[in-house]
C-alpha positions as CSV (number, residue, x, y, z in Angstrom):
1,M,144.6,52.1,114.6
2,N,140.9,52.5,113.9
3,Q,139.0,51.0,110.8
4,R,139.0,54.2,108.9
5,T,142.7,55.1,109.3
6,A,143.5,51.5,108.1
7,K,141.3,51.9,105.0
8,D,142.9,55.4,104.3
9,G,146.1,53.7,104.6
10,R,145.3,51.0,102.0
11,V,144.0,53.6,99.8
12,S,147.2,55.4,99.8
13,V,149.4,52.4,99.1
14,L,147.0,51.6,96.3
15,A,147.3,55.0,94.7
16,A,151.2,55.0,95.1
17,Q,151.2,51.3,93.3
18,T,149.1,52.5,90.5
19,E,151.3,55.5,90.0
20,K,154.4,53.2,89.5
21,L,152.2,51.5,86.8
22,S,152.8,54.0,84.3
23,Y,151.4,51.9,81.2
24,S,147.7,51.3,80.8
25,I,146.1,49.2,78.3
26,E,142.5,50.5,77.3
27,L,139.6,48.7,75.8
28,W,137.5,51.4,73.9
29,G,133.8,50.7,73.2
30,L,132.4,49.6,69.6
31,D,132.0,53.4,68.7
32,A,135.7,54.2,70.0
33,Q,134.0,57.1,71.7
34,A,134.3,56.1,75.1
35,L,136.5,54.1,77.2
36,E,134.9,50.9,78.3
37,R,137.5,49.6,80.9
38,V,141.3,49.4,81.7
39,L,142.5,46.1,80.9
40,A,145.8,46.0,82.5
41,R,148.3,48.5,83.9
42,A,152.4,47.5,83.7
43,F,155.3,49.0,84.9
44,S,157.6,48.0,81.8
45,P,157.1,49.1,78.4
46,Q,158.1,45.3,77.5
47,L,155.2,43.9,79.5
48,A,152.8,46.6,78.5
49,R,153.7,46.0,74.6
50,A,152.9,42.3,75.0
51,I,149.7,43.0,76.9
52,F,148.7,45.1,74.2
53,R,149.2,42.6,71.5
54,A,147.4,40.0,73.2
55,A,144.5,42.5,74.0
56,Q,144.5,43.0,70.1
57,K,144.0,39.3,69.6
58,E,141.4,39.0,72.1
59,H,139.2,42.0,71.0
60,P,140.0,42.3,67.2
61,D,137.1,44.5,66.3
62,Q,137.7,47.1,69.3
63,R,140.0,49.8,69.9
64,I,142.9,49.1,72.2
65,L,145.1,52.0,73.5
66,L,148.4,51.4,74.9
67,R,149.0,54.7,77.3
68,R,151.9,56.0,79.2
69,G,150.0,58.6,81.5
70,T,148.1,60.6,79.1
71,R,150.2,60.1,76.1
72,T,149.1,57.3,73.5
73,V,151.9,54.8,72.7
74,A,150.0,52.6,70.4
75,N,146.6,52.5,69.0
76,S,145.3,49.3,67.5
77,A,143.1,51.4,65.0
78,E,146.0,52.9,63.3
């Protein structure tokens, strides 16, 4: 196996794992107009909610979104 094939294989595995982690917890900029970063990804809704609550405490002045795919499950601004 050459180096390129090994790298392509790792990328495929990473993509497959990310698809399984359907929940994402996102930190939005202070203006709440742009995604600053994805704080975490989670498989289960219970874990995603726990991370969301922790992120709200860690970043009380910023907008945190809990999303499943493109659907917003929770929004700290509401």
